C-alpha positions, 0 to 999 in steps of 0.5 A, spaced: 155 369 276 150 366 271 147 359 271 146 356 264 142 351 266 138 353 272 132 348 271 137 343 274 136 346 281 129 343 281 133 337 283 134 340 290 127 339 292 129 331 292 133 334 299 126 334 302 124 327 302 131 325 303 132 329 310 125 326 312 127 319 311 134 321 315 130 323 321 125 317 321 131 312 320 135 316 325 130 315 330 128 308 329 136 306 329 137 309 336 139 303 341 134 302 347 136 299 354 131 298 360 134 300 366 131 301 373 133 309 374 137 313 370 140 318 375 147 315 376 148 316 368 146 324 369 153 326 369 157 321 365 161 325 360 158 324 353 163 322 347 165 327 342 163 322 337 156 324 339 157 331 336 159 329 330 154 323 328 150 328 324 156 331 320 156 326 315 149 327 313 150 334 312 156 333 308 152 328 303 147 334 303 152 339 301 155 334 296 148 334 292 148 341 292 154 342 289 153 337 284 147 340 282 150 347 281 155 344 277 150 341 273 147 348 272 153 350 269 156 356 272 159 361 268 161 368 268 156 374 265 156 377 258 159 384 259 158 390 254 163 395 255 164 402 252 171 403 251 176 407 247 180 404 242 185 406 236 184 402 230 186 403 222 185 399 216 191 398 213 194 394 207 201 392 206 203 392 199 209 388 199 214 387 193 216 380 192 220 380 185 226 376 185 230 382 187 227 382 194 232 376 195 238 381 196 242 380 202 243 387 204 238 386 209 239 379 214 238 374 212 234 377 206 229 383 204 223 378 204 225 375 211 227 381 214 220 384 212 216 379 215 220 379 222 219 387 222 212 387 219 210 381 225 212 386 230 208 392 227 202 387 227 202 385 234 202 392 236 196 394 233 191 388 235 185 392 234 186 394 226 184 391 220 190 389 216 191 385 210 196 383 205 197 385 197 203 381 194 206 384 187 211 383 182 210 383 175 202 383 177 199 383 184 194 379 188 191 379 195 194 374 199 190 376 205 184 381 205 184 386 211 182 382 218 183 383 225 185 375 226 192 377 225 195 369 226 191 368 220 194 374 216 201 372 219 200 364 217 199 367 210 204 372 210 209 366 212 207 363 205 210 368 201 217 368 199 222 371 194 222 365 189 215 366 187 217 369 181 222 363 179 216 358 181 212 361 176 207 363 182 207 370 179 210 374 174 217 377 175 218 384 175 215 390 179 208 393 178 208 398 183 201 401 180 198 394 180 200 393 187 197 400 190 191 399 186 190 392 188 190 395 196 185 400 194 180 395 192 180 392 199 180 399 202 175 403 198 169 401 201 172 401 208 168 405 213 174 406 218 176 413 219 183 412 217 185 408 211 192 406 210 197 403 205 204 401 206 208 400 200 214 396 200 219 396 194 226 395 192 225 397 184 222 401 179 216 400 176 217 396 169 210 393 168 203 392 170 197 395 167 196 402 171 201 407 172 203 408 180 202 416 179 195 414 177 193 409 182 196 414 187 191 419 184 185 414 185 188 413 192 187 420 194 180 420 192 178 415 196 182 418 202 187 413 203 194 415 205 200 411 202 206 410 206 212 408 201 218 405 203 224 404 198 228 398 200 235 397 199 242 400 200 245 405 195 250 403 190 250 395 190 247 389 194 249 382 195 245 377 191 245 370 191 248 366 185 244 360 183 251 356 183 253 358 190 256 364 193 253 372 192 254 377 186 254 384 187 248 387 183 246 395 183 240 397 187 235 402 183 229 405 186 225 410 183 225 415 190 222 421 186 216 417 184 215 414 191 216 421 194 210 423 189 206 418 191 206 419 198 206 426 198 199 426 193 196 422 198 198 425 205 203 420 207 210 420 207 216 416 203 222 413 207 228 409 205 231 403 209 238 401 208 238 396 213 234 392 218 234 397 224 232 402 219 226 398 217 224 397 224 224 405 225 220 406 219 215 402 222 215 405 229 214 412 226 208 409 222 205 406 228 206 413 232 203 417 226 197 412 224 193 412 231 185 414 230 181 413 237 174 411 236 169 408 241 167 401 241 162 396 245 167 390 247 163 384 248 166 379 253 164 372 252 161 367 258 166 362 261 165 356 265 166 357 272 165 350 275 172 349 277 171 352 284 164 347 285 168 341 283 174 342 288 169 343 294 165 337 292 171 333 292 173 336 298 166 334 301 166 327 299 173 326 302 171 329 308 164 325 308 168 318 307 173 319 312 168 321 318 163 316 316 168 310 315 174 311 319 172 316 324 165 314 326 165 307 324 160 303 327 162 296 329 157 291 327 
């Protein structure tokens, strides 16, 4: 236990004159009656109220002490603990081209990715995780952070209609998506740096080729796990006028496999929601790096027990003083 404002304990000095005043007042208030002899009263039983007559005073004193303790702000102590945690710097590079609205994943590829990525993020509370989105070009939606609630809020603002709305050019710039993620990780001091690339297409635009960006990632010792999203053959796609149409799924698995191999990662193919969840679980198991950190525990206010004790003390004093030991005028 630690007191934030210990100077308030100086107020307890005031209890000394309060006690002196009480003793003097008590002596003066004692009733006296002159009688010829007292021997006849020697064996008269004393009232139980006599034994409790000073209790209200002690309760009032205790109440003052408790109030001073509350004013001094009792808190839990700051603690530094050496612990071993597992942490990795991760960038999620997510394809948000219009084709990601395909419904071979439920409800569609974009929403399925969010739900499964959120579970992945929740299981890695010590990791710095960021988000890059790409279509015809790429930009950072969220830099690496341990504030995963902020990360998910920003992720939830991403949808497959971004290209239609003109927020981002349509297309699939895989190389740009990787490069944007590299720029966020290259200066990291983490022992393990990872990019998880998720795409459903073939690189068809952008300023840098995917293999070139993979070579740069390898130089910075950044592993890339690539995930090809979409069932083989045809996938249902929402039609602007209603209903769905079947569109061919084209994924450059050869390039995605090469990117993963060049950087020490691995290529996966996801054809349904369960596949995607299993892939994230596999990556979660592979990317674990233990390191020692000092954890800081912040002080929290601990006035509640003192406040409860003060309330009980006040109620007891009121009951004794004005009900049980009430004096007739």
